[in-house]
Backbone as CSV, one residue per row, in Angstrom:
resi,resn,N_x,N_y,N_z,CA_x,CA_y,CA_z,C_x,C_y,C_z
1,MET,-4.670,6.866,-11.562,-4.702,5.424,-11.363,-4.600,5.262,-10.025
2,LYS,-5.467,3.944,-10.218,-5.722,3.114,-8.728,-4.746,1.987,-8.634
3,LEU,-4.541,1.254,-8.126,-3.823,-0.125,-7.723,-5.206,-0.685,-7.043
4,LYS,-4.974,-1.791,-7.810,-5.897,-2.934,-7.594,-5.394,-4.367,-7.608
5,PRO,-4.782,-4.839,-6.578,-4.316,-5.992,-6.123,-5.083,-7.478,-6.709
6,LEU,-4.756,-8.275,-7.200,-5.037,-9.365,-8.144,-5.046,-10.554,-7.292
7,ASN,-5.668,-11.678,-7.475,-6.122,-12.752,-6.867,-5.569,-12.687,-4.936
8,ASP,-4.492,-13.806,-4.852,-3.983,-13.514,-3.430,-3.566,-12.510,-2.929
9,ARG,-3.379,-11.327,-3.454,-2.173,-10.619,-2.611,-3.085,-9.084,-2.169
10,VAL,-2.325,-8.714,-1.747,-2.488,-7.136,-0.524,-1.854,-6.283,-1.066
11,ILE,-2.171,-4.969,-0.630,-1.655,-3.856,-0.805,-1.117,-3.179,0.564
12,VAL,-0.377,-2.879,0.898,-0.007,-2.085,2.687,0.927,-0.941,2.548
13,ARG,0.736,-0.464,2.930,1.200,0.643,3.558,1.983,0.720,4.679
14,ARG,3.628,0.597,5.192,4.698,0.331,6.031,4.226,1.406,7.090
15,LEU,4.004,0.613,8.265,4.217,2.106,9.691,4.904,2.030,9.682
16,GLU,5.572,2.943,10.255,6.805,3.966,10.606,7.245,3.251,12.237
17,GLU,8.195,2.577,12.511,9.022,2.599,13.941,9.336,3.742,14.719
18,GLU,8.994,3.036,15.938,9.921,4.290,17.005,11.022,4.687,16.746
19,GLU,10.885,5.959,17.228,12.483,6.587,16.675,12.872,6.339,18.483
20,ARG,12.797,6.141,19.170,13.584,5.795,20.131,12.869,4.676,20.967
21,THR,14.004,3.732,21.841,13.583,2.705,22.670,13.389,3.299,23.847
22,ALA,12.360,1.483,24.831,11.781,1.735,25.723,12.492,2.586,26.860
23,GLY,13.574,2.224,26.352,14.798,3.108,27.625,14.735,4.863,27.242
24,GLY,14.272,4.921,26.248,14.686,6.574,25.715,15.710,7.314,25.071
25,LEU,16.309,5.816,24.543,17.915,5.917,23.727,17.312,6.618,22.328
26,ILE,17.958,7.296,21.381,17.210,7.287,20.034,18.145,7.018,18.867
27,ILE,17.033,6.301,18.151,17.997,5.110,17.282,18.007,6.116,15.797
28,PRO,19.332,5.710,15.232,19.587,6.598,14.293,19.081,5.731,13.485
29,ASP,19.167,6.432,11.985,18.896,6.537,10.885,19.367,4.926,9.897
30,SER,20.656,4.711,10.287,21.617,3.791,9.749,21.137,2.053,10.214
31,ALA,20.940,2.504,11.848,20.321,1.563,12.817,18.801,1.054,12.432
32,LYS,18.047,1.381,11.565,17.042,1.267,11.621,16.615,0.129,10.470
33,GLU,15.939,-0.745,10.740,15.327,-1.537,9.573,14.142,-1.244,9.040
34,LYS,13.853,-2.023,8.040,12.431,-1.572,7.728,11.320,-2.084,8.599
35,PRO,10.030,-1.413,8.579,8.845,-1.674,9.271,8.466,-3.519,9.040
36,ILE,7.933,-4.388,9.825,7.188,-5.210,9.501,6.197,-4.989,9.851
37,GLN,5.720,-4.123,10.237,4.199,-3.659,10.697,3.625,-3.055,9.487
38,GLY,2.258,-2.601,9.299,1.446,-2.303,8.196,0.686,-2.256,8.444
39,LYS,-0.555,-0.857,7.303,-2.114,-0.978,7.335,-2.511,-1.412,5.976
40,VAL,-2.897,-2.676,6.372,-4.229,-2.663,4.572,-4.817,-1.883,3.980
41,LEU,-4.082,-1.655,2.555,-4.766,-0.513,2.062,-6.229,-1.371,0.537
42,ALA,-5.472,-1.891,0.206,-6.242,-3.261,-0.821,-5.983,-4.558,-0.502
43,VAL,-7.413,-5.107,-0.895,-7.189,-6.079,-0.784,-7.955,-7.440,-2.443
44,GLY,-7.022,-8.325,-2.615,-7.612,-8.421,-3.760,-8.951,-10.245,-3.592
45,LYS,-9.502,-10.318,-4.553,-10.643,-11.684,-4.862,-10.248,-12.996,-3.669
46,GLY,-9.365,-13.416,-4.138,-8.557,-14.288,-2.900,-7.810,-15.332,-4.098
47,LYS,-7.120,-16.186,-3.546,-6.449,-17.236,-4.647,-7.335,-18.126,-5.365
48,LEU,-7.011,-18.491,-6.208,-8.261,-19.010,-7.315,-7.877,-20.555,-7.106
49,THR,-8.836,-21.391,-7.216,-8.836,-22.476,-6.757,-8.741,-23.580,-8.199
50,ASP,-8.893,-24.880,-8.142,-8.756,-25.053,-9.486,-10.149,-25.603,-10.538
51,LYS,-11.126,-25.068,-9.610,-12.310,-25.000,-10.047,-12.782,-23.980,-10.229
52,GLY,-12.462,-23.193,-10.500,-12.037,-21.145,-10.787,-13.028,-20.718,-9.798
53,GLN,-13.273,-20.629,-8.203,-13.983,-20.285,-7.241,-12.497,-19.589,-6.514
54,HIS,-12.770,-18.717,-6.275,-11.512,-17.325,-5.556,-11.867,-17.910,-3.829
55,LEU,-11.142,-18.531,-3.185,-11.003,-18.128,-1.722,-10.774,-17.330,-0.871
56,PRO,-11.710,-16.669,0.052,-11.626,-15.734,0.636,-9.838,-15.410,1.331
57,ILE,-9.471,-14.100,1.347,-8.397,-13.884,2.140,-9.469,-13.081,4.249
58,ASP,-8.368,-13.549,5.070,-8.523,-13.321,6.044,-8.318,-11.495,6.899
59,VAL,-7.930,-11.319,5.468,-7.806,-9.535,6.388,-8.456,-8.689,5.662
60,LYS,-8.870,-7.429,5.833,-9.745,-6.633,4.902,-9.227,-5.300,5.093
61,GLU,-9.483,-4.050,4.724,-9.188,-2.495,4.239,-8.706,-2.215,5.580
62,GLY,-8.373,-1.375,6.117,-7.954,-0.745,7.128,-7.109,-1.713,8.655
63,ASP,-7.373,-3.305,8.128,-6.492,-4.142,9.408,-4.770,-3.330,9.161
64,VAL,-4.471,-3.799,10.300,-3.140,-3.466,10.981,-2.435,-4.941,11.114
65,VAL,-1.509,-5.214,9.954,-0.851,-6.163,10.297,0.637,-6.524,9.713
66,LEU,1.215,-7.969,11.013,2.431,-7.808,10.841,2.982,-8.757,9.512
67,PHE,3.651,-9.008,8.970,4.114,-9.542,8.149,6.042,-10.195,7.905
68,ALA,6.054,-10.672,7.361,6.889,-11.582,6.970,8.319,-10.698,6.778
69,LYS,9.501,-10.298,7.351,10.335,-9.335,7.447,10.875,-8.949,5.813
70,TYR,10.945,-9.808,4.735,11.888,-9.863,3.411,10.498,-10.411,2.007
71,SER,8.973,-10.277,2.250,8.349,-10.816,1.835,8.034,-9.407,1.186
72,GLY,7.349,-9.581,-0.130,6.767,-8.535,-1.117,7.453,-8.253,-1.381
73,SER,6.862,-7.492,-2.606,7.790,-6.425,-3.612,7.137,-4.834,-3.122
74,ASP,8.085,-4.352,-2.908,8.521,-2.501,-2.992,7.636,-1.666,-4.208
75,VAL,6.797,-1.112,-4.161,6.671,-0.110,-5.083,5.793,1.331,-4.858
76,LYS,6.239,2.135,-5.653,5.975,3.652,-4.951,5.173,3.812,-5.925
77,HIS,3.875,4.574,-5.332,2.740,4.739,-6.440,2.356,5.926,-5.653
78,LYS,2.588,7.117,-6.673,2.023,8.682,-6.249,2.247,9.185,-5.320
79,ASP,4.650,8.888,-5.571,4.732,9.520,-4.438,5.053,8.808,-2.874
80,GLU,4.441,8.158,-2.855,4.098,6.824,-1.760,4.562,5.279,-1.486
81,GLU,5.470,5.465,-0.949,6.193,3.663,-0.904,5.078,2.865,-0.243
82,LEU,4.804,1.612,-1.217,3.756,0.918,-0.498,4.291,-0.648,-0.810
83,LEU,3.497,-1.576,-0.158,4.446,-3.231,-0.500,3.052,-4.164,-0.649
84,ILE,3.716,-4.747,-2.400,2.322,-5.570,-2.567,2.429,-7.270,-2.048
85,LEU,1.937,-8.052,-1.418,2.234,-8.767,-1.039,1.561,-10.574,-0.593
86,ARG,1.981,-11.213,-1.108,0.796,-12.714,-0.953,0.095,-12.697,0.465
87,ALA,-1.107,-13.087,0.290,-1.945,-13.195,1.336,-1.251,-14.303,2.844
88,ASP,-0.045,-14.923,1.959,0.643,-16.096,2.934,1.650,-15.626,3.756
89,ASP,2.067,-14.442,3.182,2.994,-13.752,3.810,3.020,-12.933,4.868
90,ILE,1.263,-12.727,5.476,0.988,-12.083,6.222,0.770,-13.001,7.870
91,LEU,1.424,-12.660,8.840,1.681,-13.791,9.838,0.586,-13.458,10.703
92,ALA,0.334,-12.091,11.083,-0.806,-12.212,12.047,-1.691,-10.467,11.607
93,VAL,-2.722,-10.500,12.340,-3.584,-9.085,12.513,-3.139,-8.431,13.916
94,VAL,-2.910,-7.445,13.995,-2.857,-6.789,15.179,-4.231,-5.773,15.142
95,GLU,-4.960,-6.694,16.942,-5.999,-5.851,17.777,-5.481,-5.152,18.253
96,ARG,-6.603,-4.079,18.630,-5.762,-3.248,19.144,-7.328,-2.791,20.399
């Protein structure tokens, strides 16, 4: 089974946060927050207009993105934690 996002939805795999601070301190699991950065796995066709056309989404598969902290829906697919969110919840694309 494969997941395919609909309309303006994007499927993202969260990237793991650093285990240490810049000063070298180890962050315990209880103090870690969910990452707000992830890699785009799949992109829908885009938002549907009143005229029935799809507006393209600004991200593509493979992009690393930043998204809003409490956005999207967590899903488990093939023992993997994924996030499905709207394209509007993506704040930026990380360029390396």
